[in-house]
N, C-alpha and C positions, 0 to 999 in steps of 0.2 A: 589444568591445561596451560602450559604458558612456553613461548617458544622466543628465541632470541634469532633475530634475523626473520628474513621474509621464507617461509617454509611453507607455500602453498599445497594444498590436497582439495581434492573435490567436496564439497561440503556434502555431509551425509546426516542422515536422522541422528547418528551418534553425537554429531556435533551441537545439536539443538540446547541441551541443558546448559552448555558452557556459553552459548550466545547468550540465552535466556538470563542466565544469571547475569551477564556483562551488560547488556543492554538495559537492565534496571538501574543501570548508576548512570544514564545519559538522560542530559536535558534535551537534546535534540529532538525536535518536532517532524521532521522528516520520515517518510516510510520505509527507507532502505533496509534499517539495522532492527529488523524483528523477526526471531525465528521462525514463528508461524508462517510470516508472509515467505521468508527464503526458503521455506520447505516445501510451500504450495507450489512455487513455481520453478523449483531445482529441476526437474525433468526437463525443462525447456529451457533455462539459463544456464546450465551446466557451470553454476556458480563455482569459485574455487576460494578457498579461505584460509587467512594465516592469522594465528594470534599475536597480537602485537603487543607487550606490555599489558595494560589492564583493560585493552580492547581489541579489535580486530578489525582485519583489511580485507575487502572483498576483490576477487578478479573477475571479470565478465566480459563478453564481447559487444562491443557498441559497431553495428553494420559493418561485424567480420572483423573490427580492430581490437584485441585486447585492450581494457581500460580498468582501473582502480577506483576504489570509493573507500573512505575510511570517516567516522565520525568527526566532525570539528573540534570534538574534546580529547583528540587521540595525543597522548603523550611524547614529546621528542618529535615532533612531524617532521623538522628538517631531516634528521635523522633517517626517517622512516622512507622522505623521500628519495635519498641516496640509495637505501637499499633496494628501493622500486625499480629505481632505474638500473642498478646491477643486475637485479633479478630477469629485467626485461631484456637487457643486453645478452644475458645467458642464454634466453630464447630466442636468440636471431632479431630481436624486434632493433628496429632505427629510430623508433620515437617513443616517448613516454605519455600516454593520456592517462588522465587522473581528473573524476568528476566532482569538482568543488560544489557541497552542498551547504547550503542554508547560512553559511559564515564567511563574510570577506576578510577576516584578519588572518587567516591561515597565510604562513610565511612561503611563497613560492618564487623561487628566483627569478631574476630579469629574464632568463632565456625563455620562460615559460609565455605562451601567448594564450590570452582568454577569448573564450567565443560562448555566449550565454545560450542557452539550449529552452527557449520560451515553452515547448512542447512536452518538456519534462517538469516543469515547474509543479509543485504540489500545491493543491488548494485547500488550506485550513481557515476552520470555522469555531466560532464559539459555540461551546456544547448546549447552552442554554438557549441559544437562538433557534438550533435546529429541533431542541426539545419541545420548546415550546411555539414557536415561531409567530412571536407576537409584533406588533407593527405594522405600518402601511407598506414597508418592503415585503412583507409575505403575506400580504390580504389575497394574492392570486392563489398562494399554496393553501392556504386555510380555506379557501372556497373549494377548491379540488376536492380537501379531506372532509370537506362536510357532504359534497356529492356524493362521495364515494360510500360514506356510512349512511345516506339516506337511501342509496340505491341497491344496497347489497347486504346482507346478511353476512356480517364479517367477522372475525377472530384474528388477531396474531399468537403465533406459537412460538415460544423459544427453540431454537433448534437442538434437536436430540439426534443419537442413531435411530431413533425410531422413525421420524418423520423426514429425514434427511433426502429419501426418494422425491420428497415434495418439491425440493431445489431443481432436481434435475427433470423433474414434470416443467415446471416454469422453463428452465434454460432450453428443453427441447421446443415449446412453443412459441417462445421467444425467438428461438431461431429458426423455425418456420417461418414466422411473420416477417422475420428480417433476411431471408432466402439465404441462409447460411451465413450471416456475419460474423457469428461466434466462432472462432478462430480455434483451432484443435488444442493449441496452447492453452487457451482459457478453459476450453473443457476439463482437460487433464487437471490443471490447476486447481478446478473446483471439486473436482473426484478426490483429489488430494487432501482438500481441507475437511471433506466430510469424512474422510477415513481415518485423521490422525486423533486418537484417543488420549494421548500425554496432554496435559495442561500446560498450554504455553499461551496463555491470557485469551485465548479464541472465544469467540461465542457466535451466535448468528438467531436470524430468526425467521418465520414463513409466515405471510399474510394469505389468507383465504379469503374468498368471495363467493357466498354462496357453495360452500364446501369446495371449491377450488381452488387450489392453490395457483397464486397471480402473481406473486413478488416474494423476493428472498433478498436478505442482507448478511454478508457473511464478514466479521471484523476481527481486529484483536487489540486487546486493550495491552498495547506493546510497552509501555510504561505509566508510571503513576498518573501524568498530566495527561495521556493520550490514547484516543481511540483511532485505530487505522481502518477506514472502510476498505475491504481488498475484493469483494465482490459482491456486487447488486445488480439484479434484473428486474423487472416490471411489466407484465404485458400491456402494450399500449391499448389493448380495446377497453380496458378496465380504467376509466377515466378517475383520477385520483390516486391509483395504486402505488404510483412512483413517490408521491409525495408522502401518503400513506405509510409506507414502508420506513423511508427516510425518518420520519418523526416518530413511528411506532418503536424501531429500532434504537434509536439513540435514547429514547426514554427507558427501556429494557436493559440496556447496557450501563446507562449510568445507574440505575437503581443497584444494578450488581455491584460495580465498583465505581464509585464517581470519578471525574476525568474532567477536565477545564477545556480541552480542544479535541476537534475532530479533523482527522485528514483525510480528505477524499479523494486523494493522489491526482495524478496527472492527467491531462486531456489527450495526451497522445498528438496532437495538432488537429484534431478532428473538430471542424467548426460547431456541429449540433452537442458534441460532448461539452465544448468548452463554453457556449452559452448555458447550455444546462449548468453547468457548475457555478457559473458568474451568476445566474437567477438564484441561487440559495446564499448570494451575499457574504461572500469569504473576508475574512479578518485580515487577511494576508496571503499572499503567493509565495511556497518558499522555493526560492531559487536554486536553480542548477548550472553552473558554468562548466564548460568543458576547459580543463588546462592541459597545454600540450607542448611537448617542447623535444627537439631532436636529440638524439643521443650519441 
């Protein structure tokens, strides 16, 4: 499948094999360009896609305004921008919004203004650091894991069609504790993750304590160097469950197919989530900058 020009269509499950094939050629470490993740959030995002040269461009809405994003390795980027401007004018748009991700060398004309979007920065971690949690920086996490192992009869199970309901049990219990903090979109996305049977690099795991599911993690080995964590929940009353699922899933996923980095995605501007991600000692924040120009 290869298109000349920006011929956008609503992303469907039929697009996943082509996205998967193209994403394997990327070196980008951001989370956007992953077939499994795109499928999971599609019913909420209503993402549109256009295949461009050897890669693809995505069209989504950012606070109600259409916005575009493409891998920094996209060929003929200046030509792509011109095509996007023409496309947006044809839709009646008065400005072009483009989310620049991870790379500052993309050539934008001087008419564009740049606005860093800190709430959308991805958190990137060294895989071995989260698998082993060694050193003083991880002493508190290791202590939590030790407490969990001492207090509970526990086990970690790889996610399968047979134990997928355990994830929903954790989600329901987590939602009850947090008084409905899990928004409908997240619930729909997790159900879609559990329903997809074709292999697009996805895997997951469930943590049990005294035979009760207390945490789960679902991710995607979206390209050879990267594991992307797309959904994760742990019940707060089980001390250490959060640290335990992070380490257990990282070790299991690495054993399936080794990778160098783990992307734990953005904090959405939420202070508690930001602090939790920083406590895990990221090696890098993957920047996102909103570029805009009038048409």
